[in-house]
C-alpha positions as a LaTeX table, in Angstrom:
\begin{tabular}{lrrr}
\hline
Residue & $x$ (\AA) & $y$ (\AA) & $z$ (\AA) \\
\hline
Unk1 & $-33.29$ & $-53.21$ & 14.29 \\
Unk2 & $-34.81$ & $-50.83$ & 16.86 \\
Unk3 & $-36.80$ & $-53.66$ & 18.45 \\
Unk4 & $-33.68$ & $-55.82$ & 18.69 \\
Unk5 & $-31.72$ & $-53.00$ & 20.37 \\
Unk6 & $-34.57$ & $-52.32$ & 22.78 \\
Unk7 & $-34.81$ & $-56.03$ & 23.63 \\
Unk8 & $-31.08$ & $-56.41$ & 24.28 \\
Unk9 & $-31.16$ & $-53.26$ & 26.41 \\
Unk10 & $-33.92$ & $-54.72$ & 28.56 \\
Unk11 & $-31.94$ & $-57.95$ & 28.97 \\
Unk12 & $-28.89$ & $-55.95$ & 30.00 \\
Unk13 & $-30.85$ & $-53.91$ & 32.56 \\
Unk14 & $-32.46$ & $-57.12$ & 33.91 \\
Unk15 & $-29.08$ & $-58.75$ & 34.42 \\
Unk16 & $-27.73$ & $-55.69$ & 36.20 \\
Unk17 & $-30.77$ & $-55.62$ & 38.47 \\
Unk18 & $-30.33$ & $-59.30$ & 39.31 \\
Unk19 & $-26.65$ & $-58.75$ & 40.17 \\
Unk20 & $-27.41$ & $-55.76$ & 42.40 \\
Unk21 & $-25.50$ & $-53.28$ & 40.24 \\
Unk22 & $-27.96$ & $-50.47$ & 40.92 \\
Unk23 & $-28.21$ & $-48.69$ & 44.27 \\
Unk24 & $-31.69$ & $-47.54$ & 45.13 \\
Unk25 & $-32.14$ & $-44.66$ & 47.57 \\
Unk26 & $-34.73$ & $-46.58$ & 49.58 \\
Unk27 & $-32.57$ & $-49.70$ & 49.95 \\
Unk28 & $-31.08$ & $-49.99$ & 53.40 \\
Unk29 & $-28.04$ & $-52.17$ & 53.98 \\
Unk30 & $-28.69$ & $-55.32$ & 55.95 \\
Unk31 & $-27.16$ & $-55.46$ & 59.40 \\
Unk32 & $-25.83$ & $-58.75$ & 60.75 \\
Unk33 & $-24.49$ & $-59.65$ & 64.16 \\
Unk34 & $-21.19$ & $-61.53$ & 64.15 \\
Unk35 & $-20.23$ & $-63.60$ & 67.16 \\
Unk36 & $-16.50$ & $-64.18$ & 67.03 \\
Unk37 & $-13.50$ & $-64.90$ & 69.19 \\
Unk38 & $-13.24$ & $-61.18$ & 70.03 \\
Unk39 & $-16.89$ & $-60.72$ & 70.99 \\
Unk40 & $-20.00$ & $-59.51$ & 69.19 \\
Unk41 & $-19.83$ & $-57.02$ & 66.32 \\
Unk42 & $-22.34$ & $-55.56$ & 63.84 \\
Unk43 & $-21.66$ & $-55.75$ & 60.10 \\
Unk44 & $-23.55$ & $-53.80$ & 57.45 \\
Unk45 & $-24.08$ & $-55.91$ & 54.36 \\
Unk46 & $-24.97$ & $-54.06$ & 51.15 \\
Unk47 & $-27.08$ & $-55.52$ & 48.38 \\
Unk48 & $-25.11$ & $-58.00$ & 46.30 \\
Unk49 & $-22.17$ & $-57.84$ & 48.72 \\
Unk50 & $-20.74$ & $-61.06$ & 50.10 \\
Unk51 & $-20.30$ & $-61.53$ & 53.81 \\
Unk52 & $-16.52$ & $-61.71$ & 53.30 \\
Unk53 & $-16.46$ & $-58.38$ & 51.43 \\
Unk54 & $-18.58$ & $-56.69$ & 54.09 \\
Unk55 & $-16.37$ & $-57.94$ & 56.90 \\
Unk56 & $-13.19$ & $-56.90$ & 55.09 \\
Unk57 & $-14.60$ & $-53.44$ & 54.26 \\
Unk58 & $-15.33$ & $-52.85$ & 57.94 \\
Unk59 & $-11.83$ & $-53.78$ & 59.02 \\
Unk60 & $-12.61$ & $-57.23$ & 60.39 \\
Unk61 & $-9.78$ & $-59.65$ & 59.82 \\
Unk62 & $-10.98$ & $-62.62$ & 57.82 \\
Unk63 & $-8.71$ & $-65.44$ & 56.81 \\
Unk64 & $-8.99$ & $-65.78$ & 53.03 \\
Unk65 & $-5.95$ & $-66.66$ & 50.97 \\
Unk66 & $-7.80$ & $-66.67$ & 47.63 \\
Unk67 & $-9.38$ & $-63.23$ & 48.04 \\
Unk68 & $-12.96$ & $-64.48$ & 48.02 \\
Unk69 & $-12.93$ & $-66.82$ & 45.05 \\
Unk70 & $-14.11$ & $-69.88$ & 46.97 \\
Unk71 & $-10.84$ & $-71.70$ & 46.28 \\
Unk72 & $-9.05$ & $-71.83$ & 49.64 \\
Unk73 & $-11.99$ & $-72.60$ & 51.96 \\
Unk74 & $-10.55$ & $-70.53$ & 54.84 \\
Unk75 & $-13.34$ & $-67.99$ & 55.41 \\
Unk76 & $-15.66$ & $-70.34$ & 57.31 \\
Unk77 & $-18.62$ & $-69.01$ & 59.25 \\
Unk78 & $-21.55$ & $-70.76$ & 60.90 \\
Unk79 & $-25.00$ & $-69.65$ & 59.78 \\
Unk80 & $-28.40$ & $-71.22$ & 60.17 \\
Unk81 & $-28.74$ & $-74.72$ & 58.74 \\
Unk82 & $-31.28$ & $-73.50$ & 56.16 \\
Unk83 & $-28.70$ & $-71.26$ & 54.42 \\
Unk84 & $-28.20$ & $-72.28$ & 50.76 \\
Unk85 & $-25.15$ & $-74.42$ & 49.99 \\
Unk86 & $-22.97$ & $-73.47$ & 47.03 \\
Unk87 & $-20.61$ & $-75.69$ & 45.00 \\
Unk88 & $-17.42$ & $-74.27$ & 46.52 \\
Unk89 & $-18.75$ & $-75.06$ & 49.98 \\
Unk90 & $-19.39$ & $-78.69$ & 49.05 \\
Unk91 & $-15.77$ & $-78.94$ & 47.93 \\
Unk92 & $-14.31$ & $-77.55$ & 51.18 \\
Unk93 & $-16.74$ & $-78.58$ & 53.92 \\
Unk94 & $-17.79$ & $-82.06$ & 54.98 \\
Unk95 & $-21.47$ & $-83.08$ & 54.89 \\
Unk96 & $-21.47$ & $-83.00$ & 58.70 \\
Unk97 & $-20.24$ & $-79.39$ & 58.77 \\
Unk98 & $-22.70$ & $-78.36$ & 56.05 \\
Unk99 & $-25.55$ & $-79.90$ & 58.04 \\
Unk100 & $-24.43$ & $-77.89$ & 61.09 \\
Unk101 & $-24.65$ & $-74.63$ & 59.10 \\
Unk102 & $-20.97$ & $-74.02$ & 58.27 \\
Unk103 & $-20.53$ & $-71.98$ & 55.09 \\
Unk104 & $-17.86$ & $-69.93$ & 53.29 \\
Unk105 & $-18.24$ & $-66.18$ & 53.86 \\
Unk106 & $-17.12$ & $-65.48$ & 50.29 \\
Unk107 & $-20.06$ & $-67.48$ & 48.93 \\
Unk108 & $-22.79$ & $-66.08$ & 51.19 \\
Unk109 & $-24.64$ & $-62.83$ & 50.76 \\
Unk110 & $-26.08$ & $-63.04$ & 54.26 \\
Unk111 & $-29.62$ & $-63.48$ & 55.46 \\
Unk112 & $-31.88$ & $-61.50$ & 57.70 \\
Unk113 & $-32.10$ & $-62.24$ & 61.40 \\
Unk114 & $-29.02$ & $-64.41$ & 61.49 \\
Unk115 & $-26.02$ & $-64.33$ & 63.79 \\
Unk116 & $-23.02$ & $-65.77$ & 61.94 \\
Unk117 & $-20.32$ & $-67.24$ & 64.11 \\
Unk118 & $-16.90$ & $-66.31$ & 62.76 \\
Unk119 & $-14.11$ & $-68.75$ & 63.45 \\
Unk120 & $-10.37$ & $-68.52$ & 63.05 \\
Unk121 & $-10.68$ & $-70.24$ & 59.70 \\
Unk122 & $-11.31$ & $-73.80$ & 60.80 \\
Unk123 & $-14.63$ & $-75.54$ & 61.22 \\
Unk124 & $-14.71$ & $-77.78$ & 64.31 \\
\hline
\end{tabular}
């Protein structure tokens, strides 16, 4: 019984680590540059935090009617073309827009050395 409890505890800790539930003192938030209609702004993106959450927490207005669930497709940003594509993005963005780097901010956890372009909620 003790081995089983220890094993399930390790699984639980592993899942929490993978989801970014723990904050380490040496972890520094990632800083991204956003290029939007109102100019350039810096956004600090914490571990496990989506780009949409980071922008909202810093008072940047982001169009998102579903609150970040990937349902409405309004929180469109342009990242590098090598950014991973998630299922919700395939449902809301055309293959042409995906190839150009358009993604949903609620599905992206950011990447280093990128400069997302924030739009008014519509990919060109």
